DOROBA-381163 format. One record per residue: residue number from 1; x, y, z of N, C-alpha, C in turn. Coordinates in pm, whole numbers, plus 50000, padded with zeros to 5 digits. Layout:
# DOROBA-381163
   kolza   neast   nnorth     nup   caeast   canorth    caup   ceast   cnorth     cup
     NUM       X        Y       Z        X         Y       Z       X        Y       Z
...
# end
This chain:
# DOROBA-381163
   kolza   neast   nnorth     nup   caeast   canorth    caup   ceast   cnorth     cup
       1   09167    92250   92349    09051     92230   92271   09067    92112   92174
       2   08951    92046   92128    08960     91934   92047   08862    91947   91937
       3   08835    91835   91866    08748     91846   91747   08609    91875   91789
       4   08561    91856   91914    08429     91881   91960   08402    92022   91987
       5   08512    92117   91978    08482     92256   92003   08391    92312   91898
       6   08317    92421   91932    08223     92473   91830   08293    92521   91708
       7   08238    92494   91591    08304     92513   91475   08322    92670   91448
       8   08238    92756   91492    08259     92896   91474   08386    92940   91540
       9   08407    92889   91666    08531     92928   91750   08645    92862   91672
      10   08631    92750   91616    08745     92680   91549   08777    92775   91424
      11   08679    92825   91361    08709     92903   91241   08777    93032   91277
      12   08733    93101   91385    08808     93221   91421   08950    93199   91470
      13   08967    93080   91533    09104     93047   91589   09192    93021   91468
      14   09138    92941   91373    09222     92898   91250   09254    93025   91173
      15   09161    93118   91165    09176     93242   91087   09301    93323   91155
      16   09306    93328   91286    09418     93400   91347   09544    93332   91326
      17   09539    93196   91331    09662     93128   91309   09709    93146   91167
      18   09630    93150   91072    09660     93174   90931   09710    93317   90903
      19   09648    93416   90969    09697     93550   90964   09832    93564   91008
      20   09861    93501   91118    10003     93507   91169   10108    93444   91074
      21   10057    93341   91011    10144     93268   90916   10168    93352   90800
      22   10067    93419   90742    10084     93514   90627   10184    93608   90653
      23   10168    93680   90774    10268     93791   90807   10408    93741   90832
      24   10423    93627   90900    10549     93573   90928   10632    93541   90801
      25   10541    93479   90697    10609     93436   90572   10652    93551   90487
      26   10622    93681   90518    10671     93785   90437   10818    93794   90419
      27   10897    93740   90525    11031     93765   90515   11097    93636   90439
      28   11021    93538   90419    11086     93406   90359   11137    93430   90218
      29   11064    93507   90132    11099     93524   89994   11145    93660   89959
      30   11176    93747   90062    11224     93886   90036   11361    93882   89969
      31   11446    93797   90014    11578     93787   89959   11570    93740   89807
      32   11496    93636   89785    11475     93586   89649   11431    93690   89557
      33   11329    93782   89613    11272     93883   89531   11380    93989   89494
      34   11475    94012   89571    11576     94113   89550   11700    94057   89492
      35   11706    93933   89475    11835     93867   89437   11906    93920   89317
      36   11848    93943   89214    11927     94002   89094   11999    94134   89129
      37   11934    94222   89194    11994     94350   89233   12105    94317   89340
      38   12073    94241   89441    12169     94218   89539   12291    94147   89487
      39   12278    94061   89390    12394     93993   89324   12488    94092   89269
      40   12428    94199   89197    12511     94305   89141   12566    94398   89249
      41   12493    94432   89355    12531     94532   89454   12653    94458   89533
      42   12631    94338   89572    12730     94273   89650   12838    94185   89572
      43   12836    94196   89442    12927     94124   89351   12929    93979   89380
      44   12813    93913   89375    12813     93771   89414   12796    93689   89286
      45   12869    93568   89281    12840     93463   89190   12700    93398   89215
      46   12653    93316   89125    12530     93252   89148   12552    93144   89276
      47   12670    93093   89276    12694     92995   89389   12687    93072   89525
      48   12747    93189   89526    12746     93266   89657   12600    93316   89679
      49   12536    93350   89579    12392     93395   89598   12305    93282   89654
      50   12331    93161   89599    12257     93035   89653   12292    93002   89787
      51   12415    93030   89826    12466     92998   89955   12388    93079   90064
      52   12355    93210   90033    12283     93294   90132   12145    93233   90144
      53   12081    93198   90035    11945     93128   90048   11956    92997   90120
      54   12063    92930   90103    12086     92799   90176   12104    92825   90325
      55   12165    92936   90360    12185     92964   90499   12047    92979   90574
      56   11950    93033   90503    11819     93050   90556   11751    92902   90576
      57   11772    92818   90480    11719     92689   90493   11785    92598   90599
      58   11919    92616   90610    11986     92554   90719   11946    92591   90854
      59   11930    92722   90876    11876     92777   90992   11746    92734   91032
      60   11651    92723   90924    11522     92681   90939   11511    92534   90975
      61   11590    92457   90903    11599     92313   90940   11635    92287   91083
      62   11741    92363   91126    11781     92345   91270   11680    92396   91368
      63   11607    92510   91329    11497     92559   91408   11388    92458   91428
      64   11349    92395   91310    11241     92298   91320   11286    92173   91392
      65   11397    92135   91381    11450     92011   91457   11440    92041   91611
      66   11500    92157   91660    11513     92183   91794   11369    92215   91850
      67   11301    92300   91786    11167     92340   91835   11062    92239   91838
      68   11069    92150   91741    10967     92032   91737   11003    91935   91857
      69   11124    91914   91876    11167     91824   91988   11113    91889   92123
      70   11128    92019   92130    11080     92090   92244   10934    92082   92253
      71   10864    92092   92144    10715     92088   92141   10662    91947   92202
      72   10733    91845   92185    10695     91717   92246   10702    91723   92398
      73   10795    91796   92447    10818     91799   92587   10737    91909   92658
      74   10726    92027   92607    10654     92133   92669   10527    92174   92617
      75   10488    92113   92492    10365     92140   92428   10401    92235   92304
      76   10300    92232   92210    10322     92309   92087   10296    92463   92110
      77   10190    92482   92197    10156     92621   92216   10262    92717   92250
      78   10339    92693   92359    10449     92784   92398   10558    92794   92290
      79   10588    92688   92224    10687     92700   92115   10634    92792   92004
      80   10513    92761   91963    10458     92847   91852   10457    92995   91899
      81   10421    93020   92020    10412     93161   92067   10542    93232   92076
      82   10642    93177   92143    10767     93246   92157   10849    93246   92039
      83   10842    93148   91948    10908     93157   91814   10847    93264   91743
      84   10722    93275   91727    10649     93386   91653   10691    93522   91702
      85   10706    93540   91828    10747     93670   91887   10885    93703   91845
      86   10975    93602   91859    11113     93629   91836   11149    93655   91686
      87   11054    93615   91596    11084     93631   91458   11107    93769   91405
      88   11022    93874   91471    11026     94006   91424   11157    94074   91443
      89   11221    94075   91558    11347     94141   91578   11465    94080   91491
      90   11456    93953   91473    11550     93886   91397   11537    93937   91251
      91   11417    93933   91196    11393     93980   91059   11433    94121   91039
      92   11399    94208   91127    11446     94347   91119   11601    94357   91113
      93   11669    94286   91198    11819     94282   91202   11867    94243   91059
      94   11807    94148   90997    11858     94109   90868   11833    94229   90767
      95   11718    94285   90770    11681     94386   90672   11776    94517   90694
      96   11810    94546   90819    11876     94674   90844   12030    94663   90846
      97   12095    94542   90873    12229     94535   90890   12302    94455   90786
      98   12233    94387   90696    12299     94305   90591   12376    94398   90490
      99   12487    94373   90468    12578     94461   90370   12664    94379   90283
     100   12645    94247   90276    12717     94165   90186   12682    94013   90207
     101   12732    93923   90131    12689     93787   90138   12715    93723   90268
     102   12826    93758   90338    12857     93690   90466   12756    93742   90580
     103   12739    93868   90593    12648     93923   90692   12505    93886   90662
     104   12470    93884   90534    12337     93836   90500   12310    93693   90526
     105   12409    93606   90502    12393     93461   90542   12373    93447   90683
     106   12457    93511   90767    12453     93500   90916   12314    93559   90966
     107   12277    93670   90921    12148     93726   90974   12022    93668   90919
     108   12028    93623   90791    11912     93560   90736   11902    93411   90805
     109   12015    93352   90824    12014     93220   90891   11963    93236   91029
     110   12001    93348   91104    11951     93370   91247   11809    93381   91241
     111   11750    93464   91146    11602     93485   91134   11536    93345   91123
     112   11590    93261   91038    11525     93124   91014   11541    93044   91139
     113   11646    93058   91217    11674     92976   91341   11566    93008   91444
     114   11516    93122   91453    11422     93154   91565   11274    93142   91511
     115   11247    93152   91384    11122     93163   91340   11044    93028   91304
     116   11115    92917   91304    11057     92781   91268   10940    92740   91354
     117   10934    92788   91479    10819     92742   91557   10685    92793   91515
     118   10680    92885   91415    10550     92928   91368   10496    92826   91269
     119   10570    92729   91226    10530     92632   91129   10479    92501   91178
     120   10574    92408   91203    10526     92276   91252   10450    92268   91381
     121   10494    92348   91486    10410     92348   91605   10272    92401   91568
     122   10253    92485   91466    10126     92526   91426   10043    92405   91375
     123   10108    92323   91292    10053     92194   91242   10005    92109   91360
     124   10093    92100   91463    10044     92019   91574   09928    92078   91645
     125   09923    92207   91663    09810     92266   91725   09676    92232   91644
     126   09690    92240   91511    09573     92200   91423   09542    92053   91443
     127   09635    91973   91442    09609     91821   91462   09540    91799   91590
     128   09581    91873   91703    09522     91853   91834   09377    91906   91832
     129   09344    92006   91755    09207     92069   91759   09111    92005   91669
     130   09154    91962   91550    09058     91919   91438   09060    91769   91421
     131   08953    91699   91413    08944     91557   91388   08985    91521   91249
     132   09018    91402   91215    09074     91357   91091   08980    91400   90974
     133   08850    91395   90991    08761     91429   90884   08767    91575   90836
     134   08815    91659   90925    08820     91807   90893   08964    91855   90895
     135   09062    91761   90927    09201     91807   90946   09260    91841   90817
     136   09239    91769   90705    09294     91806   90571   09263    91953   90531
     137   09131    91981   90545    09089     92108   90505   09166    92221   90590
     138   09157    92196   90718    09233     92291   90814   09372    92312   90786
     139   09438    92207   90767    09582     92212   90729   09604    92279   90599
     140   09518    92252   90505    09523     92315   90366   09517    92467   90390
     141   09425    92518   90477    09418     92669   90494   09544    92716   90557
     142   09602    92645   90649    09728     92694   90717   09836    92707   90612
     143   09858    92599   90532    09964     92601   90427   09925    92696   90316
     144   09792    92721   90283    09762     92820   90189   09805    92958   90241
     145   09791    92979   90367    09841     93106   90426   09987    93127   90404
     146   10060    93025   90407    10209     93037   90370   10231    93078   90231
     147   10153    93022   90140    10168     93062   89998   10121    93201   89982
     148   10017    93247   90046    09971     93390   90046   10081    93479   90087
     149   10146    93436   90206    10244     93526   90251   10362    93539   90166
     150   10404    93426   90097    10515     93431   89995   10474    93526   89885
     151   10345    93517   89830    10300     93593   89717   10308    93744   89756
     152   10261    93768   89883    10254     93908   89933   10396    93961   89934
     153   10486    93880   89986    10623     93915   90004   10689    93957   89867
     154   10674    93872   89771    10729     93896   89633   10663    94027   89578
     155   10540    94039   89595    10477     94163   89533   10517    94279   89608
     156   10515    94279   89747    10555     94399   89817   10693    94431   89798
     157   10793    94326   89806    10934     94355   89786   10964    94408   89644
     158   10910    94347   89555    10930     94393   89408   10876    94535   89391
     159   10764    94578   89447    10705     94709   89430   10796    94812   89500
     160   10833    94781   89616    10918     94882   89710   11054    94895   89640
     161   11119    94786   89595    11247     94787   89539   11253    94876   89416
     162   11156    94865   89330    11157     94957   89210   11154    95098   89247
     163   11088    95135   89352    11072     95272   89387   11174    95333   89485
     164   11211    95247   89581    11291     95300   89688   11425    95218   89717
     165   11448    95107   89638    11562     95033   89653   11555    94910   89738
     166   11657    94829   89734    11649     94699   89800   11654    94703   89947
     167   11709    94804   90015    11709     94807   90164   11573    94827   90211
     168   11497    94934   90152    11362     94958   90190   11268    94846   90159
     169   11299    94767   90057    11217     94652   90031   11228    94539   90143
     170   11347    94522   90176    11379     94417   90283   11317    94465   90418
     171   11318    94594   90450    11260     94639   90574   11113    94626   90564
     172   11051    94655   90457    10910     94642   90439   10856    94501   90462
     173   10928    94405   90406    10890     94266   90422   10916    94219   90566
     174   11015    94276   90632    11047     94231   90773   10946    94282   90880
     175   10868    94377   90833    10758     94427   90933   10659    94319   90941
     176   10640    94223   90843    10545     94122   90862   10559    94034   90982
     177   10677    93975   91007    10695     93897   91133   10672    93980   91263
     178   10704    94111   91256    10674     94188   91384   10536    94187   91413
     179   10444    94215   91316    10299     94218   91341   10254    94082   91362
     180   10311    93983   91281    10270     93843   91294   10283    93780   91431
     181   10389    93827   91500    10403     93784   91640   10293    93837   91731
     182   10242    93943   91715    10140     94000   91791   10005    93921   91768
     183   09986    93897   91637    09856     93822   91605   09871    93676   91650
     184   09986    93616   91657    10002     93475   91712   09970    93476   91854
     185   10025    93583   91925    10005     93587   92075   09860    93603   92105
     186   09791    93686   92031    09650     93703   92055   09561    93585   92026
     187   09600    93512   91914    09524     93393   91867   09529    93275   91974
     188   09647    93253   92027    09667     93133   92115   09647    93168   92264
     189   09611    93289   92295    09612     93327   92435   09526    93229   92526
     190   09411    93173   92473    09327     93092   92549   09347    92941   92509
     191   09432    92917   92419    09460     92770   92377   09536    92701   92479
     192   09472    92582   92532    09555     92519   92636   09680    92458   92582
     193   09778    92437   92673    09909     92366   92636   09875    92220   92656
     194   09899    92129   92547    09885     91991   92572   10013    91917   92542
     195   10052    91833   92642    10164     91749   92626   10114    91599   92626
     196   10132    91537   92517    10075     91393   92509   10169    91296   92595
     197   10104    91217   92687    10173     91115   92757   10239    91009   92669
     198   10346    90959   92703    10411     90848   92635   10377    90719   92703
     199   10329    90620   92617    10302     90482   92671   10428    90398   92663
     200   10452    90299   92747    10557     90208   92753   10567    90128   92624
     201   10698    90131   92570    10713     90052   92448   10670    90123   92315
     202   10629    90247   92324    10582     90325   92209   10662    90447   92185
     203   10798    90434   92175    10889     90542   92158   10905    90572   92013
     204   10998    90667   91986    11022     90717   91860   11068    90601   91757
     205   11146    90515   91799    11198     90407   91712   11077    90318   91664
     206   10993    90276   91751    10882     90200   91716   10781    90276   91636
     207   10745    90392   91668    10642     90465   91602   10684    90533   91473
     208   10805    90550   91454    10856     90637   91339   10949    90553   91255
     209   11065    90514   91317    11173     90446   91234   11126    90308   91189
     210   11038    90248   91263    10988     90111   91211   10846    90127   91159
     211   10810    90246   91116    10679     90268   91054   10690    90298   90915
     212   10668    90195   90826    10681     90215   90677   10609    90332   90619
     213   10483    90357   90665    10406     90471   90612   10466    90602   90644
     214   10519    90619   90773    10590     90734   90809   10705    90766   90724
     215   10795    90656   90712    10911     90673   90642   10895    90704   90493
     216   10789    90648   90427    10765     90677   90290   10714    90814   90272
     217   10623    90850   90369    10575     90993   90359   10679    91099   90385
     218   10773    91065   90474    10886     91146   90504   10977    91161   90381
     219   11001    91044   90316    11089     91055   90189   11015    91139   90084
     220   10891    91122   90063    10819     91197   89966   10822    91350   90000
     221   10822    91384   90131    10828     91519   90170   10958    91575   90135
     222   11058    91500   90172    11204     91550   90139   11221    91575   89996
     223   11176    91494   89911    11183     91501   89767   11098    91626   89720
     224   10985    91642   89779    10889     91758   89735   10972    91882   89786
     225   11037    91889   89900    11109     92003   89957   11231    92033   89855
     226   11298    91940   89807    11402     91964   89706   11350    92040   89595
     227   11247    91998   89537    11185     92054   89425   11135    92191   89449
     228   11037    92202   89556    10970     92323   89577   11054    92435   89632
     229   11151    92407   89725    11233     92514   89773   11331    92558   89676
     230   11385    92477   89591    11465     92520   89489   11396    92608   89384
     231   11274    92569   89356    11188     92658   89259   11158    92791   89319
     232   11120    92792   89447    11084     92923   89514   11203    93017   89518
     233   11323    92966   89546    11443     93036   89565   11490    93117   89433
     234   11482    93038   89314    11537     93088   89191   11440    93140   89089
     235   11312    93109   89107    11220     93157   89001   11208    93302   88983
     236   11219    93391   89093    11215     93540   89063   11333    93574   88987
     237   11450    93515   89004    11565     93558   88924   11551    93500   88777
     238   11496    93382   88764    11460     93332   88634   11383    93424   88555
     239   11264    93463   88621    11172     93561   88545   11238    93695   88519
     240   11330    93747   88608    11400     93860   88582   11485    93844   88463
     241   11553    93726   88451    11636     93700   88333   11563    93704   88199
     242   11441    93643   88209    11350     93643   88094   11313    93784   88056
     243   11279    93863   88149    11242     94007   88119   11356    94080   88065
     244   11473    94059   88110    11588     94128   88062   11634    94090   87917
     245   11596    93978   87877    11606     93929   87741   11511    94004   87648
     246   11414    94055   87701    11322     94140   87625   11349    94287   87631
     247   11472    94326   87692    11520     94462   87682   11486    94541   87802
     248   11435    94481   87916    11402     94560   88027   11527    94574   88115
     249   11558    94683   88183    11670     94705   88260   11667    94619   88394
     250   11784    94605   88459    11802     94515   88570   11705    94551   88680
     251   11693    94672   88723    11610     94707   88840   11466    94677   88817
     252   11413    94729   88703    11271     94695   88667   11244    94552   88642
     253   11344    94480   88586    11324     94338   88563   11320    94258   88700
     254   11404    94296   88793    11401     94242   88921   11270    94260   88993
     255   11220    94389   88986    11083     94406   89044   10975    94330   88975
     256   10985    94330   88845    10883     94254   88765   10891    94110   88787
     257   11009    94050   88799    11026     93908   88826   10965    93868   88958
     258   10985    93955   89050    10935     93921   89186   10785    93923   89188
     259   10727    94033   89125    10581     94038   89124   10513    93937   89037
     260   10581    93890   88933    10523     93775   88853   10532    93652   88926
     261   10644    93632   89005    10657     93514   89095   10539    93507   89189
     262   10492    93621   89235    10382     93622   89335   10255    93556   89275
     263   10242    93556   89142    10121     93498   89083   10135    93348   89101
     264   10268    93294   89087    10285     93151   89108   10248    93100   89248
     265   10283    93194   89345    10242     93159   89486   10088    93170   89507
     266   10025    93257   89430    09883     93262   89444   09811    93132   89391
     267   09863    93076   89290    09818     92954   89237   09850    92838   89345
     268   09962    92850   89407    09992     92756   89527   09887    92782   89632
     269   09842    92904   89666    09743     92928   89758   09623    92847   89733
     270   09580    92858   89606    09460     92799   89554   09478    92642   89573
     271   09594    92593   89543    09628     92449   89545   09615    92399   89688
     272   09674    92473   89777    09660     92430   89915   09522    92422   89967
     273   09436    92516   89930    09301     92518   89979   09230    92397   89915
     274   09252    92369   89785    09176     92264   89719   09227    92131   89736
     275   09364    92123   89757    09423     91984   89770   09389    91921   89905
     276   09379    92003   90021    09346     91960   90139   09202    91897   90132
     277   09115    91969   90078    08979     91931   90068   08954    91800   89979
     278   09037    91802   89862    09022     91679   89777   09077    91565   89837
     279   09194    91575   89922    09242     91455   89994   09150    91407   90092
     280   09076    91500   90166    08968     91441   90253   08865    91355   90178
     281   08837    91396   90053    08728     91329   89986   08774    91210   89899
     282   08899    91218   89837    08935     91112   89738   09062    91037   89783
     283   09122    91083   89894    09243     91010   89944   09366    91084   89926
     284   09457    91057   90020    09593     91137   90035   09684    91098   89913
     285   09709    90972   89897    09816     90943   89793   09756    90975   89655
     286   09627    90969   89626    09572     91006   89504   09615    91149   89466
     287   09596    91243   89558    09625     91375   89530   09773    91406   89525
     288   09854    91343   89613    09999     91348   89614   10049    91311   89477
     289   10014    91201   89431    10064     91152   89302   10030    91241   89197
     290   09910    91285   89188    09869     91372   89077   09956    91502   89080
     291   09972    91558   89198    10043     91687   89207   10191    91669   89166
     292   10255    91570   89230    10394     91542   89202   10422    91509   89051
     293   10325    91437   88990    10345     91401   88848   10354    91523   88758
     294   10263    91622   88782    10264     91741   88711   10377    91823   88737
     295   10409    91846   88858    10520     91939   88899   10660    91894   88840
     296   10671    91756   88846    10795     91694   88792   10815    91721   88642
     297   10708    91710   88576    10716     91741   88424   10736    91899   88403
     298   10683    91979   88489    10708     92130   88480   10856    92158   88516
     299   10916    92088   88611    11060     92111   88648   11144    92086   88530
     300   11120    91972   88468    11206     91940   88347   11187    92036   88230
     301   11075    92100   88218    11049     92184   88104   11070    92328   88129
     302   11045    92384   88253    11036     92529   88274   11160    92598   88238
     303   11277    92549   88277    11399     92628   88260   11440    92645   88113
     304   11384    92565   88027    11421     92583   87887   11327    92688   87824
     305   11238    92753   87887    11147     92850   87840   11193    92987   87851
     306   11311    93014   87893    11362     93152   87930   11348    93242   87800
     307   11360    93191   87682    11345     93268   87569   11224    93240   87482
     308   11130    93173   87550    11000     93136   87481   10909    93245   87490
     309   10804    93246   87408    10700     93363   87427   10657    93364   87570
     310   10637    93488   87612    10631     93515   87761   10496    93454   87807
     311   10392    93453   87724    10263     93395   87756   10281    93246   87788
     312   10362    93179   87717    10390     93037   87731   10460    93015   87864
     313   10567    93092   87895    10629     93082   88011   10550    93097   88145
     314   10460    93200   88131    10366     93224   88250   10262    93111   88257
     315   10219    93056   88154    10119     92953   88165   10178    92837   88231
     316   10291    92792   88185    10361     92681   88250   10399    92703   88387
     317   10435    92831   88423    10471     92866   88550   10353    92864   88650
     318   10239    92907   88599    10114     92895   88691   10083    92756   88723
     319   10098    92663   88628    10069     92525   88649   10178    92468   88742
     320   10290    92505   88729    10410     92462   88809   10387    92513   88955
     321   10349    92636   88967    10328     92696   89102   10208    92623   89173
     322   10110    92578   89102    09990     92509   89159   10037    92368   89204
     323   10098    92295   89110    10130     92152   89140   10240    92130   89240
     324   10337    92223   89246    10454     92208   89333   10414    92232   89481
     325   10310    92304   89493    10258     92338   89635   10146    92237   89677
     326   10071    92191   89575    09949     92122   89610   09966    91995   89688
     327   10077    91929   89684    10098     91805   89756   10145    91835   89910
     328   10183    91963   89932    10241     91998   90065   10141    91973   90183
     329   10017    92023   90173    09929     92006   90287   09886    91866   90300
     330   09886    91788   90192    09841     91649   90197   09949    91560   90264
     331   10077    91590   90224    10186     91524   90289   10192    91548   90437
     332   10154    91664   90476    10161     91704   90621   10046    91639   90694
     333   09920    91652   90638    09817     91587   90720   09821    91431   90717
     334   09874    91382   90605    09891     91229   90608   09990    91186   90715
     335   10095    91269   90741    10196     91236   90835   10131    91230   90977
     336   10038    91329   91006    09979     91331   91134   09881    91215   91160
     337   09850    91142   91051    09753     91031   91064   09828    90905   91076
     338   09950    90896   91051    10031     90768   91064   10121    90772   91175
     339   10154    90888   91237    10235     90898   91353   10158    90927   91473
     340   10187    90862   91586    10111     90885   91712   10136    91026   91769
     341   10032    91087   91835    10048     91221   91887   10174    91251   91980
     342   10205    91152   92061    10313     91167   92161   10455    91174   92100
     343   10469    91134   91976    10593     91154   91914   10594    91234   91783
     344   10476    91300   91763    10453     91372   91646   10554    91489   91631
     345   10585    91562   91736    10682     91674   91740   10812    91621   91699
     346   10853    91509   91754    10993     91459   91715   11001    91409   91582
     347   10892    91349   91527    10881     91298   91395   10880    91421   91292
     348   10809    91515   91325    10810     91641   91246   10947    91709   91238
     349   11018    91703   91354    11151     91759   91363   11246    91691   91270
     350   11243    91555   91273    11325     91474   91173   11288    91508   91034
     351   11164    91500   91007    11122     91536   90873   11153    91672   90816
     352   11147    91770   90910    11183     91904   90873   11329    91925   90849
     353   11406    91863   90940    11549     91859   90922   11593    91805   90786
     354   11538    91694   90746    11567     91631   90621   11513    91718   90505
     355   11395    91764   90515    11326     91837   90403   11403    91966   90377
     356   11417    92039   90490    11476     92179   90466   11626    92165   90443
     357   11687    92065   90491    11825     92037   90458   11844    92007   90310
     358   11745    91933   90253    11744     91912   90111   11723    92043   90036
     359   11638    92125   90093    11608     92260   90019   11746    92346   90029
     360   11816    92334   90145    11938     92413   90146   12040    92356   90055
     361   12054    92230   90036    12146     92173   89948   12112    92208   89790
     362   11987    92207   89762    11953     92224   89619   11959    92372   89586
     363   11933    92461   89674    11940     92599   89639   12090    92645   89600
     364   12184    92588   89686    12325     92611   89643   12360    92532   89518
     365   12313    92407   89504    12355     92329   89383   12296    92391   89261
     366   12174    92445   89271    12120     92515   89155   12208    92636   89112
     367   12248    92708   89206    12347     92821   89163   12464    92766   89100
     368   12524    92657   89156    12646     92595   89099   12618    92554   88953
     369   12504    92491   88927    12479     92445   88790   12457    92569   88703
     370   12405    92671   88746    12399     92798   88662   12536    92848   88629
     371   12617    92855   88733    12755     92893   88710   12837    92804   88604
     372   12811    92676   88613    12882     92580   88521   12830    92585   88388
     373   12694    92624   88356    12644     92619   88235   12621    92756   88166
     374   12668    92863   88228    12672     93001   88170   12797    93072   88197
     375   12834    93152   88107    12964     93234   88122   12949    93340   88233
     376   12841    93408   88240    12825     93515   88340   12677    93560   88334
     377   12631    93628   88446    12493     93679   88444   12484    93800   88343
     378   12361    93824   88286    12233     93747   88305   12235    93620   88238
     379   12197    93510   88310    12203     93368   88262   12104    93343   88145
     380   12160    93274   88050    12072     93242   87940   12033    93091   87932
     381   12094    93004   88012    12072     92865   88016   12032    92824   88153
     382   11899    92787   88172    11841     92758   88294   11790    92610   88304
     383   11778    92547   88190    11717     92416   88187   11786    92306   88270
     384   11920    92313   88267    11990     92198   88347   11967    92227   88501
     385   11961    92351   88541    11943     92372   88679   11806    92329   88726
     386   11701    92366   88649    11562     92335   88684   11541    92176   88673
     387   11621    92111   88575    11613     91965   88574   11663    91905   88703
     388   11755    91963   88775    11793     91911   88901   11677    91903   88994
     389   11588    92003   88990    11465     91995   89072   11379    91886   89034
     390   11364    91863   88906    11281     91757   88852   11322    91617   88904
     391   11449    91589   88922    11494     91466   88982   11435    91447   89115
     392   11421    91550   89196    11357     91538   89330   11210    91496   89322
     393   11142    91567   89228    11001     91540   89209   10977    91393   89167
     394   11058    91341   89073    11043     91207   89040   11070    91103   89150
     395   11167    91133   89228    11192     91047   89341   11073    91042   89442
     396   11016    91155   89466    10903     91173   89548   10786    91099   89505
     397   10763    91112   89368    10656     91040   89308   10668    90885   89322
     398   10797    90827   89312    10819     90691   89327   10782    90647   89477
     399   10825    90724   89572    10793     90696   89714   10647    90687   89740
     400   10572    90782   89682    10423     90785   89709   10366    90667   89645
     401   10402    90628   89523    10342     90512   89454   10372    90385   89537
     402   10491    90377   89594    10525     90263   89674   10439    90259   89800
     403   10411    90377   89867    10327     90379   89983   10180    90334   89947
     404   10138    90385   89835    09994     90349   89789   09977    90202   89778
     405   10084    90123   89739    10076     89982   89725   10097    89908   89846
     406   10123    89968   89952    10131     89891   90089   10007    89905   90166
     407   09987    89808   90249    09866     89800   90328   09855    89919   90425
     408   09971    89983   90474    09973     90084   90573   09894    90210   90515
     409   09883    90218   90385    09821     90341   90328   09675    90345   90363
     410   09619    90232   90413    09471     90238   90448   09455    90324   90580
     411   09554    90359   90656    09544     90439   90761   09516    90583   90730
     412   09539    90615   90609    09523     90755   90552   09373    90787   90528
     413   09335    90905   90564    09203     90957   90531   09081    90859   90556
     414   09092    90805   90669    08989     90698   90709   08966    90587   90609
     415   09088    90544   90552    09085     90430   90461   09083    90467   90313
     416   09074    90598   90271    09071     90632   90135   09210    90644   90063
     417   09308    90624   90143    09455     90625   90093   09480    90762   90042
# end
């Protein structure tokens, strides 16, 4: 299918893709939601706890690298389909068999290793189907579905954990990829498999490595991932620590922190919907710069609010959740506009490897900073660790401003930059 397909059919197809994404994303933040309880149950330091989260990001980065390279050769549809179907069994293995940091890291990493094809091959399917004038909005819906899945995961995991414990909470979240695989198969059953032919002299080096716009957008995405993935991994635990400072016990604080974090993902859902549309209308770099500027300020401020009035912490957190996600769909749709279709899978593979590799590094580094600046949990000093995330946001902002000043930025959003 292409951009000439009837819009009604496009809408139903995109809805199915988004529903599969919501369900698959339920497993992504289930560990973060249960982290304070798991840290006590498994006697983990913050460094060890961060390493389990990093194992997921490493597996996801490897998945995106391999599956995107495969998508260039066999088409995005089969990769999206089979990865979505494989995610359910792997997620259930993680939920049922994890009994410590080592087994959790292995099984959570395995889940990520097989599930990555539900993401960037989905972006390729959208790029194949929607023309540039509608692509930003469609991409925004798809990434908004990710935020909705994260929010649902945190809310579900937190609610089940308080009542039935952490094992039941992980199982409940892992049912999402099981159902999501079925929805994915139904959605793409009639979608043709497209493999874009390669023209002589238009390989990866020419189209990506020597493409300044692609490199700067990739750099901005890596820095965005550093900030966003670190924030997603540790904010439920941060909110749990803030609640415990108000006298709430660990189990209730863990469930409450997870559910409050879901609100941040809901603002990210709104950001993804609106940012894609705004970038279609006002330009890609305009929206990216605005979002990164606000999220960077929030990163440098948020961690110091652990003892602040709770209304202030939540207000800043909602702005943080909105701005940290808002640039994500714009970075993705902009990338599809500056990279030729026949190497887009390979380019997304490299981008994903670097971005989620950065996310893996920062999640472990965040925990190490917590250990270095606190004597023991529950942690009282979070500002230095969140400041580490702000450094990534600032670097991404610089890369985007550089891109905006270059002539290649005219290729974005039909010349709107």
